[in-house]
DOFIPA-725852 format. One record per residue (C-alpha): residue in three letters; residue number from 1; z, x, y. Coordinates in Angstrom, 2 decimals. Each point is the difference from the previous one (the first is absolute). Last residue first. Layout:
N
+-----+-----+---------+---------+---------+
: res :   n :      up :    east :   north :
+-----+-----+---------+---------+---------+
: Ala : NUM :       Z :       X :       Y :
...
+-----+-----+---------+---------+---------+
END
This chain:
376
+-----+-----+---------+---------+---------+
: res :   n :      up :    east :   north :
+-----+-----+---------+---------+---------+
: Ser : 376 :  128.34 :   77.25 :  124.45 :
: Ser : 375 :   -3.25 :    0.93 :   -2.31 :
: Leu : 374 :   -3.40 :    0.95 :    1.04 :
: Asn : 373 :    0.60 :    1.01 :    3.81 :
: Leu : 372 :   -1.59 :    3.73 :   -0.79 :
: Phe : 371 :    3.98 :    1.48 :    0.81 :
: Gly : 370 :    1.73 :   -2.94 :   -2.55 :
: Leu : 369 :   -2.36 :    1.34 :   -2.74 :
: Glu : 368 :    1.45 :    3.19 :    0.45 :
: Lys : 367 :    3.62 :   -1.27 :   -0.73 :
: Gln : 366 :   -1.22 :   -1.52 :   -2.98 :
: Val : 365 :   -1.88 :    2.71 :   -1.09 :
: Gln : 364 :    3.20 :    2.13 :    0.35 :
: His : 363 :    2.46 :   -2.44 :   -1.16 :
: Gly : 362 :   -2.87 :    0.08 :   -3.37 :
: Thr : 361 :    0.11 :    3.77 :   -0.36 :
: Leu : 360 :    3.92 :   -0.32 :   -0.15 :
: Ile : 359 :    1.31 :    2.17 :    2.82 :
: Pro : 358 :    1.34 :    3.91 :    0.10 :
: Pro : 357 :    0.48 :    1.47 :    3.58 :
: Tyr : 356 :   -2.73 :    1.62 :    1.02 :
: Gln : 355 :    0.68 :    1.89 :    3.51 :
: Lys : 354 :    3.61 :    0.96 :   -1.38 :
: Ala : 353 :   -1.33 :    1.37 :   -3.54 :
: Asn : 352 :   -2.99 :    1.68 :    2.44 :
: Glu : 351 :    3.13 :    2.19 :    1.86 :
: Glu : 350 :    2.01 :    0.84 :   -3.11 :
: Thr : 349 :   -3.21 :    1.20 :   -2.02 :
: Glu : 348 :   -1.77 :   -1.67 :   -2.58 :
: Phe : 347 :   -3.41 :    0.80 :   -0.98 :
: Ala : 346 :    0.68 :    1.15 :   -4.16 :
: Pro : 345 :    2.68 :   -2.80 :    0.06 :
: Leu : 344 :   -2.32 :   -2.63 :    0.64 :
: Pro : 343 :    0.63 :   -1.42 :    3.37 :
: Lys : 342 :    0.99 :   -3.67 :   -0.35 :
: Leu : 341 :   -1.74 :   -3.46 :   -0.83 :
: Leu : 340 :    2.14 :   -1.54 :   -2.94 :
: Asn : 339 :   -2.26 :   -1.64 :   -2.48 :
: Asp : 338 :    0.41 :   -4.08 :   -0.60 :
: Ser : 337 :   -3.37 :   -0.75 :    2.02 :
: Ala : 336 :   -2.16 :    2.37 :   -1.99 :
: Ile : 335 :   -1.53 :    3.02 :    2.59 :
: His : 334 :   -3.19 :   -1.66 :    1.11 :
: Phe : 333 :   -3.82 :    0.89 :   -0.17 :
: Phe : 332 :   -1.78 :   -2.24 :    3.00 :
: Leu : 331 :   -3.79 :   -0.47 :   -1.11 :
: Thr : 330 :   -2.63 :    0.10 :    2.37 :
: Ser : 329 :   -3.84 :   -1.29 :   -0.27 :
: Ser : 328 :   -0.23 :   -0.26 :    4.10 :
: Ile : 327 :   -2.71 :   -2.75 :    0.98 :
: Arg : 326 :   -1.39 :    0.10 :    3.11 :
: Trp : 325 :   -1.69 :   -3.72 :    0.08 :
: Leu : 324 :   -3.56 :   -0.43 :    1.26 :
: Pro : 323 :   -1.16 :   -2.38 :   -2.81 :
: Arg : 322 :   -3.43 :    1.28 :   -1.69 :
: Gly : 321 :   -3.06 :   -0.23 :    0.73 :
: Ala : 320 :   -1.28 :    3.39 :   -0.30 :
: Ala : 319 :   -1.22 :    0.12 :    3.32 :
: Arg : 318 :    3.60 :   -1.07 :    1.39 :
: Gln : 317 :    1.18 :    2.70 :   -2.24 :
: Arg : 316 :   -1.59 :    2.61 :    1.64 :
: Glu : 315 :    0.79 :   -1.52 :    3.62 :
: Ile : 314 :    3.39 :    0.11 :   -0.86 :
: Ala : 313 :   -0.02 :    3.99 :   -1.08 :
: Lys : 312 :   -1.69 :    0.65 :    3.32 :
: Ile : 311 :    2.68 :   -1.77 :    1.72 :
: Thr : 310 :    2.72 :    1.55 :   -2.06 :
: Ser : 309 :   -1.49 :    3.27 :    0.89 :
: Asp : 308 :    0.84 :   -0.52 :    4.10 :
: Val : 307 :    3.49 :   -0.47 :   -1.10 :
: Val : 306 :    2.03 :   -3.51 :   -0.85 :
: Val : 305 :    4.01 :    0.95 :   -0.72 :
: Val : 304 :    1.98 :    0.67 :   -3.32 :
: Glu : 303 :    3.10 :    1.73 :    0.76 :
: His : 302 :    2.01 :    2.85 :   -1.71 :
: Phe : 301 :    3.54 :    1.32 :   -0.13 :
: Gly : 300 :    0.89 :    2.22 :   -3.31 :
: Ala : 299 :    3.04 :   -0.30 :   -1.79 :
: Ile : 298 :    1.63 :    3.69 :    0.53 :
: Val : 297 :    0.04 :    2.50 :   -3.43 :
: Arg : 296 :    2.74 :    1.96 :    0.13 :
: Gly : 295 :    2.04 :   -2.66 :    2.03 :
: Gly : 294 :    2.81 :    0.04 :   -2.79 :
: Thr : 293 :   -2.58 :   -0.18 :   -2.67 :
: Leu : 292 :    1.28 :   -3.08 :   -1.50 :
: His : 291 :    0.24 :   -1.89 :    3.57 :
: Glu : 290 :   -3.64 :    1.53 :    1.13 :
: Ile : 289 :   -1.39 :   -1.63 :   -3.67 :
: Gln : 288 :    0.91 :   -3.13 :    1.01 :
: Arg : 287 :   -0.78 :   -0.20 :    3.40 :
: Gly : 286 :   -3.58 :    0.24 :   -1.05 :
: Ala : 285 :   -2.75 :    3.10 :   -0.54 :
: Gln : 284 :   -3.49 :   -0.71 :    0.47 :
: Val : 283 :   -2.89 :    0.18 :   -2.93 :
: Leu : 282 :   -3.06 :   -0.11 :    0.66 :
: Leu : 281 :   -2.85 :   -0.38 :   -3.02 :
: Cys : 280 :   -3.20 :    1.68 :   -0.77 :
: Gly : 279 :   -3.54 :   -0.80 :   -1.23 :
: Asp : 278 :   -1.99 :    0.47 :    3.61 :
: Pro : 277 :    2.37 :    2.04 :    2.34 :
: Val : 276 :    2.81 :   -1.40 :    1.57 :
: Ser : 275 :    0.02 :    0.03 :    3.99 :
: Ala : 274 :    3.06 :    0.06 :    2.24 :
: Leu : 273 :    0.08 :   -0.59 :    3.61 :
: Met : 272 :    2.79 :    2.48 :    1.09 :
: Lys : 271 :    2.99 :   -0.29 :    2.52 :
: Gln : 270 :    1.99 :    3.50 :   -0.14 :
: Gly : 269 :    3.52 :   -0.52 :   -0.36 :
: Ala : 268 :    0.99 :    3.35 :   -1.56 :
: Arg : 267 :    0.61 :   -1.79 :   -3.07 :
: Asn : 266 :   -3.72 :   -1.32 :   -0.03 :
: Trp : 265 :   -0.55 :   -3.61 :    1.44 :
: Ile : 264 :   -2.79 :   -2.35 :   -1.32 :
: Asn : 263 :   -2.46 :   -2.01 :    1.49 :
: Leu : 262 :   -2.09 :   -2.30 :   -2.43 :
: Gly : 261 :   -3.01 :   -1.46 :    1.77 :
: Pro : 260 :   -2.83 :   -0.01 :   -2.10 :
: Tyr : 259 :   -1.63 :   -3.04 :   -1.84 :
: Arg : 258 :   -1.17 :    0.10 :   -3.47 :
: Ser : 257 :    3.62 :    0.95 :   -1.15 :
: Lys : 256 :    0.41 :    2.55 :   -2.40 :
: Gly : 255 :    2.27 :   -0.46 :   -2.65 :
: His : 254 :    3.86 :   -0.50 :    0.78 :
: Ile : 253 :    3.43 :    1.70 :   -1.44 :
: Thr : 252 :    3.31 :   -0.41 :    1.93 :
: Leu : 251 :    2.97 :    2.10 :   -1.54 :
: Phe : 250 :    3.55 :   -0.55 :    0.07 :
: Asn : 249 :    0.58 :   -3.39 :    2.02 :
: Leu : 248 :    0.93 :   -1.14 :    3.43 :
: Asp : 247 :   -3.58 :    1.21 :    1.66 :
: Ala : 246 :    0.04 :    1.78 :    3.18 :
: His : 245 :   -0.97 :   -2.08 :    2.96 :
: Phe : 244 :   -2.40 :    0.43 :    3.34 :
: Gly : 243 :   -2.04 :   -3.99 :    0.26 :
: Ala : 242 :   -2.06 :   -1.23 :   -2.53 :
: Leu : 241 :   -3.33 :   -1.44 :    1.14 :
: Val : 240 :    0.14 :    1.49 :    3.40 :
: Thr : 239 :   -3.29 :   -0.94 :    2.25 :
: Asn : 238 :   -0.84 :    3.35 :    1.62 :
: Val : 237 :   -3.64 :   -0.84 :   -0.64 :
: Lys : 236 :   -0.65 :   -4.15 :   -0.70 :
: Gly : 235 :   -0.46 :   -1.22 :   -3.12 :
: Tyr : 234 :    3.20 :   -2.36 :   -0.26 :
: Lys : 233 :   -1.76 :   -3.46 :   -0.34 :
: Glu : 232 :   -3.18 :    0.80 :   -1.77 :
: Leu : 231 :    1.93 :    2.77 :   -1.38 :
: Asp : 230 :    2.42 :   -2.00 :   -1.63 :
: Ser : 229 :    2.72 :    2.37 :   -1.53 :
: Gly : 228 :    0.75 :   -0.20 :   -3.76 :
: Thr : 227 :    2.98 :    2.10 :   -1.39 :
: Pro : 226 :    0.27 :    1.10 :   -3.84 :
: Ala : 225 :    3.52 :    0.02 :   -1.74 :
: Leu : 224 :   -0.09 :    0.93 :   -3.37 :
: Leu : 223 :    3.72 :    0.24 :   -0.45 :
: His : 222 :    2.49 :    1.94 :   -2.23 :
: Pro : 221 :    3.26 :   -1.97 :   -0.04 :
: Gly : 220 :    1.41 :    2.99 :   -2.00 :
: His : 219 :    0.68 :   -0.28 :   -3.77 :
: Asn : 218 :   -0.11 :    3.67 :   -0.45 :
: Ser : 217 :   -0.26 :    1.62 :    3.68 :
: Leu : 216 :    3.39 :    2.13 :   -0.72 :
: Gln : 215 :   -1.59 :    1.23 :   -3.23 :
: Val : 214 :   -2.90 :    0.94 :    1.69 :
: Phe : 213 :    1.62 :    1.79 :    2.72 :
: Thr : 212 :    1.61 :    2.55 :   -2.49 :
: Asp : 211 :   -2.38 :    0.24 :   -2.69 :
: Lys : 210 :   -1.41 :    2.83 :    0.53 :
: Pro : 209 :    3.16 :    1.99 :    0.05 :
: Leu : 208 :    0.57 :    1.61 :    3.46 :
: Gly : 207 :   -1.41 :    3.07 :    1.39 :
: Phe : 206 :   -1.57 :   -1.59 :    3.46 :
: Gly : 205 :   -3.59 :   -0.19 :   -1.76 :
: Ile : 204 :    1.43 :   -0.91 :   -3.30 :
: Ala : 203 :    1.15 :   -2.91 :    1.91 :
: Val : 202 :   -3.18 :   -0.88 :    1.88 :
: Met : 201 :   -1.99 :    0.55 :   -3.20 :
: Glu : 200 :    1.92 :   -2.73 :   -1.83 :
: Ser : 199 :   -0.47 :   -2.38 :    3.41 :
: Leu : 198 :   -3.73 :    0.89 :   -0.27 :
: Thr : 197 :   -0.23 :   -1.09 :   -3.51 :
: Thr : 196 :    1.89 :   -3.55 :    0.94 :
: Val : 195 :   -2.08 :   -0.18 :    3.26 :
: Ala : 194 :   -3.08 :    0.18 :   -1.87 :
: Thr : 193 :    0.82 :   -2.38 :   -3.06 :
: Leu : 192 :    1.47 :   -2.57 :    2.98 :
: Met : 191 :   -3.16 :    0.27 :    1.59 :
: Leu : 190 :   -2.24 :   -0.69 :   -3.42 :
: Asn : 189 :    2.43 :   -2.48 :   -0.68 :
: Gly : 188 :   -0.01 :   -2.31 :    3.16 :
: Trp : 187 :   -4.10 :    0.30 :   -0.07 :
: Lys : 186 :    0.03 :   -1.26 :   -3.27 :
: Asp : 185 :    2.79 :   -2.63 :    0.67 :
: Met : 184 :   -1.65 :   -1.30 :    2.68 :
: Ser : 183 :   -3.04 :   -1.24 :   -1.53 :
: Glu : 182 :    1.38 :   -0.88 :   -3.33 :
: Ile : 181 :    2.70 :   -2.09 :    2.00 :
: Trp : 180 :   -2.55 :   -1.58 :    2.39 :
: Asn : 179 :   -2.27 :   -1.42 :   -2.77 :
: Pro : 178 :   -0.02 :   -3.33 :    0.95 :
: Phe : 177 :   -0.42 :    0.66 :    3.66 :
: Ala : 176 :   -0.11 :   -3.51 :    1.85 :
: Gln : 175 :    3.64 :   -0.79 :   -0.56 :
: Pro : 174 :    1.55 :    3.31 :    1.39 :
: Val : 173 :    2.73 :    1.07 :   -2.66 :
: Val : 172 :    3.16 :    1.35 :    1.20 :
: Pro : 171 :    2.18 :    2.58 :   -1.78 :
: Glu : 170 :    3.26 :   -0.39 :   -1.38 :
: Ala : 169 :    2.96 :    1.12 :    2.23 :
: Asn : 168 :    1.53 :    3.23 :   -0.38 :
: Leu : 167 :    1.17 :    0.69 :    3.65 :
: Gly : 166 :    1.66 :   -3.51 :    0.04 :
: Pro : 165 :    1.81 :    0.95 :   -2.94 :
: Phe : 164 :    2.00 :    2.53 :    1.23 :
: Gln : 163 :    3.33 :    0.43 :   -2.23 :
: Thr : 162 :   -2.23 :    0.70 :   -2.78 :
: Val : 161 :    0.01 :   -0.73 :   -3.66 :
: Ala : 160 :   -3.10 :    0.80 :   -2.02 :
: Pro : 159 :   -1.65 :    1.98 :    2.28 :
: Pro : 158 :   -3.55 :   -0.72 :    0.77 :
: Thr : 157 :   -3.03 :    1.63 :   -1.62 :
: Gly : 156 :   -2.80 :    1.26 :    2.26 :
: Met : 155 :   -1.36 :   -1.20 :    2.79 :
: Arg : 154 :    0.68 :   -3.38 :    2.31 :
: His : 153 :   -2.86 :   -0.86 :    2.22 :
: Phe : 152 :    0.24 :   -0.34 :    3.77 :
: Phe : 151 :   -2.72 :   -1.02 :    2.16 :
: Arg : 150 :   -0.37 :    0.95 :    3.47 :
: Trp : 149 :   -1.20 :   -1.61 :    3.21 :
: Lys : 148 :   -0.67 :    2.53 :    3.30 :
: Pro : 147 :    0.76 :   -1.15 :    3.57 :
: Asp : 146 :    2.99 :    2.05 :   -0.16 :
: Glu : 145 :    2.93 :   -1.43 :    2.35 :
: Ser : 144 :    0.70 :    1.28 :    3.62 :
: Asn : 143 :    2.08 :    3.10 :    1.02 :
: Phe : 142 :   -2.28 :    3.10 :   -2.00 :
: Asn : 141 :   -2.51 :    0.40 :    2.93 :
: Leu : 140 :   -2.19 :    3.12 :   -0.45 :
: Pro : 139 :    2.28 :    3.16 :   -1.17 :
: Lys : 138 :    0.41 :    3.24 :    1.82 :
: Asp : 137 :   -2.08 :    2.87 :   -0.86 :
: Glu : 136 :   -2.51 :    0.52 :    3.17 :
: Ala : 135 :    3.24 :   -0.32 :    2.26 :
: Asn : 134 :    2.24 :    2.60 :   -2.04 :
: Met : 133 :    2.81 :   -1.40 :   -1.82 :
: Lys : 132 :    3.77 :   -0.47 :    1.75 :
: Glu : 131 :   -0.08 :   -3.60 :    0.76 :
: Val : 130 :   -1.44 :   -0.67 :   -4.12 :
: Ala : 129 :    3.44 :    1.48 :   -0.97 :
: Glu : 128 :    1.98 :   -2.26 :    2.18 :
: Lys : 127 :   -1.91 :   -2.67 :   -1.52 :
: Cys : 126 :    0.69 :    0.82 :   -3.17 :
: Glu : 125 :    4.10 :    0.36 :    0.66 :
: Asp : 124 :   -0.30 :   -3.08 :    1.66 :
: Asp : 123 :   -1.22 :   -2.02 :   -2.76 :
: Arg : 122 :   -1.28 :   -3.39 :    0.71 :
: Gly : 121 :   -3.80 :    0.77 :    0.97 :
: Cys : 120 :   -0.02 :    2.74 :   -2.50 :
: Arg : 119 :    0.14 :   -2.35 :   -2.82 :
: Pro : 118 :   -3.83 :   -1.71 :    0.62 :
: Leu : 117 :    0.70 :   -3.29 :   -0.24 :
: Glu : 116 :   -1.19 :   -2.32 :   -2.86 :
: Thr : 115 :   -0.92 :   -3.68 :    0.65 :
: Leu : 114 :   -2.99 :    0.19 :    2.54 :
: Glu : 113 :   -2.53 :   -0.25 :   -3.36 :
: Pro : 112 :    1.16 :   -2.19 :   -3.07 :
: Thr : 111 :    2.22 :    1.74 :   -2.69 :
: Ser : 110 :   -1.83 :   -1.42 :   -3.05 :
: Gly : 109 :    1.46 :    0.28 :   -4.05 :
: Val : 108 :    3.18 :    2.24 :   -0.68 :
: Gln : 107 :    2.52 :    1.49 :    1.99 :
: Tyr : 106 :   -0.49 :   -2.55 :    3.29 :
: Gly : 105 :    3.78 :    0.27 :    0.64 :
: Ile : 104 :    0.91 :   -1.87 :   -3.18 :
: Glu : 103 :   -0.04 :   -3.51 :    2.32 :
: Pro : 102 :   -3.02 :    0.69 :    1.42 :
: Arg : 101 :   -2.21 :   -0.17 :   -3.35 :
: Ala : 100 :   -3.40 :   -0.19 :    1.40 :
: Asp :  99 :   -2.84 :   -0.99 :   -2.46 :
: Lys :  98 :   -0.95 :   -3.57 :    1.51 :
: Leu :  97 :    0.10 :    2.00 :    3.37 :
: Lys :  96 :   -3.44 :    1.44 :   -1.46 :
: Asp :  95 :   -1.97 :   -3.48 :   -0.42 :
: Ser :  94 :    1.45 :   -1.15 :    3.10 :
: Thr :  93 :   -1.13 :    2.86 :    1.77 :
: Ser :  92 :   -3.63 :   -0.29 :   -1.21 :
: Gln :  91 :   -1.63 :    2.13 :   -2.44 :
: Ser :  90 :   -1.11 :    3.48 :    1.32 :
: Phe :  89 :    3.24 :    2.02 :   -1.24 :
: Tyr :  88 :   -0.82 :   -0.78 :   -3.56 :
: Asp :  87 :   -3.74 :    0.87 :    0.04 :
: Glu :  86 :    0.83 :    3.60 :    1.77 :
: Met :  85 :    2.43 :    0.46 :   -2.59 :
: Leu :  84 :   -1.77 :   -0.55 :   -3.05 :
: Asp :  83 :   -3.25 :    2.43 :    1.49 :
: Leu :  82 :    2.62 :    2.70 :    0.92 :
: Phe :  81 :    1.20 :   -0.36 :   -3.62 :
: Ala :  80 :   -3.75 :    0.90 :   -1.25 :
: Ala :  79 :   -0.10 :    2.44 :    2.18 :
: Asn :  78 :    3.10 :    1.96 :   -1.22 :
: Asp :  77 :   -0.73 :   -0.60 :   -3.59 :
: Ser :  76 :   -3.61 :    1.25 :    0.78 :
: Glu :  75 :    1.25 :    3.39 :    1.78 :
: Asp :  74 :    1.46 :    0.89 :   -3.31 :
: Val :  73 :    3.74 :    0.70 :   -0.90 :
: Arg :  72 :    0.98 :    1.60 :   -3.54 :
: Pro :  71 :   -1.28 :    3.21 :    1.50 :
: Asp :  70 :    2.60 :    0.45 :    2.93 :
: Lys :  69 :   -0.67 :    1.48 :    2.85 :
: Ile :  68 :    2.93 :    0.17 :    2.82 :
: Ser :  67 :    0.40 :    0.07 :    3.38 :
: Leu :  66 :    2.81 :    0.98 :    1.73 :
: Ala :  65 :    3.04 :   -1.37 :    2.56 :
: Ser :  64 :    3.12 :    0.75 :    1.42 :
: His :  63 :   -1.76 :    2.92 :    1.58 :
: Glu :  62 :    2.30 :    3.29 :   -0.69 :
: Glu :  61 :    2.50 :   -1.39 :   -2.76 :
: Leu :  60 :   -2.48 :   -2.08 :   -1.35 :
: Ala :  59 :   -2.61 :    2.57 :   -0.01 :
: Leu :  58 :    2.38 :    2.41 :   -1.14 :
: Ala :  57 :    1.17 :   -2.21 :   -3.35 :
: Ala :  56 :   -3.72 :   -0.48 :   -0.57 :
: Leu :  55 :   -1.29 :    3.58 :   -0.21 :
: Lys :  54 :    2.84 :    0.96 :   -1.86 :
: Cys :  53 :   -1.05 :   -2.61 :   -2.61 :
: Gln :  52 :   -3.50 :    1.48 :    0.28 :
: Ala :  51 :    1.47 :    3.34 :   -0.28 :
: Leu :  50 :    1.64 :   -0.97 :   -3.17 :
: Ala :  49 :   -2.92 :   -1.52 :   -1.60 :
: Ala :  48 :   -1.73 :    3.09 :    0.28 :
: Glu :  47 :    2.37 :    2.01 :   -1.61 :
: Ser :  46 :   -0.02 :   -1.99 :   -2.83 :
: His :  45 :    2.73 :   -2.59 :   -1.17 :
: Pro :  44 :   -1.52 :   -2.86 :    1.19 :
: Asp :  43 :   -3.40 :    0.50 :   -2.52 :
: Ala :  42 :   -2.91 :   -2.27 :    0.67 :
: Leu :  41 :    2.16 :   -2.69 :    1.85 :
: Tyr :  40 :    0.88 :    2.44 :    2.57 :
: Val :  39 :   -3.23 :    1.79 :    1.13 :
: Ala :  38 :   -1.74 :   -4.03 :   -0.13 :
: Leu :  37 :    2.66 :   -0.59 :    2.67 :
: Asp :  36 :   -2.02 :    1.72 :    2.44 :
: Val :  35 :    2.40 :    0.30 :    3.17 :
: Val :  34 :   -2.04 :   -0.29 :    3.43 :
: Pro :  33 :    1.81 :    2.13 :    2.48 :
: Leu :  32 :    0.26 :   -1.85 :    3.90 :
: Ala :  31 :   -2.20 :    2.26 :    2.45 :
: Leu :  30 :    0.77 :   -0.60 :    3.25 :
: Lys :  29 :   -2.85 :    0.20 :    3.03 :
: Arg :  28 :    0.64 :    0.17 :    3.75 :
: Pro :  27 :   -3.21 :   -1.72 :    1.69 :
: Glu :  26 :   -2.72 :    2.47 :    2.53 :
: Ala :  25 :   -1.49 :   -2.92 :    1.81 :
: Thr :  24 :    3.03 :   -1.99 :    0.11 :
: Ala :  23 :    1.43 :   -1.98 :   -2.97 :
: Asn :  22 :    3.52 :   -2.52 :    0.70 :
: Ala :  21 :   -0.11 :   -0.95 :   -3.38 :
: Pro :  20 :   -0.03 :    3.78 :   -0.83 :
: Val :  19 :   -1.69 :    0.94 :   -3.09 :
: Val :  18 :    0.62 :    0.45 :   -3.99 :
: Ser :  17 :   -2.19 :    1.48 :   -2.38 :
: Val :  16 :    1.33 :    0.16 :   -3.59 :
: Gln :  15 :    0.25 :    2.91 :   -1.66 :
: Thr :  14 :   -1.50 :    1.51 :   -3.45 :
: Ser :  13 :    0.07 :    3.61 :   -0.47 :
: Thr :  12 :    3.65 :    0.26 :   -0.24 :
: Thr :  11 :    2.95 :    2.19 :    1.34 :
: Val :  10 :    3.70 :   -0.16 :   -1.04 :
: Ser :   9 :    2.55 :    1.78 :    2.01 :
: Thr :   8 :    3.55 :    0.02 :   -0.92 :
: Thr :   7 :    2.59 :   -0.31 :    2.73 :
: Ser :   6 :    2.11 :   -2.77 :   -1.24 :
: Ala :   5 :    2.34 :   -2.04 :    1.96 :
: Gly :   4 :    3.94 :    0.90 :   -0.05 :
: Asp :   3 :    0.44 :   -1.43 :    3.22 :
: Pro :   2 :   -2.86 :   -1.72 :    1.93 :
: Met :   1 :   -3.05 :    1.70 :    0.91 :
+-----+-----+---------+---------+---------+
END
C-alpha cells in the first residue's frame, strides 16, 4: 500500500465476478465492488451514502476499477447505442475515413484501424514492469497497431478560451446518420452524469470536498469514444483488439459490451477477465487521477482480446442478423486542458511531488497522444 493510503475496510453485498484470463480448472477469482449511486442520490449526507463513497475510493485505490449502478441509466439505452455504433462501423472504409481528423490527432471523428499503438510498446518503464510479471499475468502482444476503429465525439461545454483548441474541437457528423448528434449526446450525457456523480463520491471517500475533482473537470475535453472491432476479420481466439495500456484521462466509463474480452490488471498485477453485471457500468482509473492523487490511485492497465466466450457471442449475434462488430460504449472523462496536474495537497509528499511534477493537462494529453501514434 502506498504512503498515506487508506486502511478503511468497507464491505458490500453486491460484487462483480472477475475470473483469471488464463483460467485453469480452478480459476482464481476477484470481486470488484459495485457502488450504488442511488444511495448517494437519495441522500448524499446519509451514513449509507458515505459508506458507498468510501467504497468507491477504496475500490479505485486497490483495483483501479469498480462497477457502478446508476438508476438514471437503463440497459435499453446501452443497447440502442451499441446498435447505432454497429451500424456506423459496418459502413465502408471510405465512408468512415471521411470522418477522420488526423490533423488534430484524431481527437474528434473516426480513427482508422491499425493506427493507434499501445503505449506500453513505446515505454521502457512499462515494458520492464511486464517482464517482472508472472507468466500467467503477462499481457498478449502490445507491439503492433490495434486493429480497432474508434470514433471520438466531444461532450460537455468547451472552454471559452483555451491554449489547446485542437483538444476541444467541434464534433464530426457522419453523412449517413442525420440524428447522430442527438443519439450520441443521449448516451454520452448519461455517461457524463454518472461519472460526474461518481467523481463527487470518490472525493468524499478520500475526505475531500465533494466538488474537488468535478471543478477540475469543468469544461474538460470529455470524449464519447466507442471502439469498433470487425470480428469477421479479427475474430480468432487470442487476437489482440486493443493492446496492453492504461488510459490517459481521469476516469473511463463503459456500458456492458456484447462481446467479452476485456482483461484488467489489479494493483497486485493480477490479470483478470472482467465481467460486468447486467445493468451496471464499468469505471477504470486513468493517468490523470493517478497524477492528482500522487499515486494513491494508479491508472488501471487493460487489454481487449478475443476469448472463447467472444466466439459464443459472435454466434449469437450472427443468429440475430446483426453486424459482427465488437463495440465499447466508452466515455473518457477528462480534467480541463488548461488546469494544472499535480498531486493535490491531501496526497502530496516530497517523494510523489518528484514522481508527478506539475504539468498542464493539455500538455499531458499531447504527450500521451505521441506515445499512441496519434500525434507527433
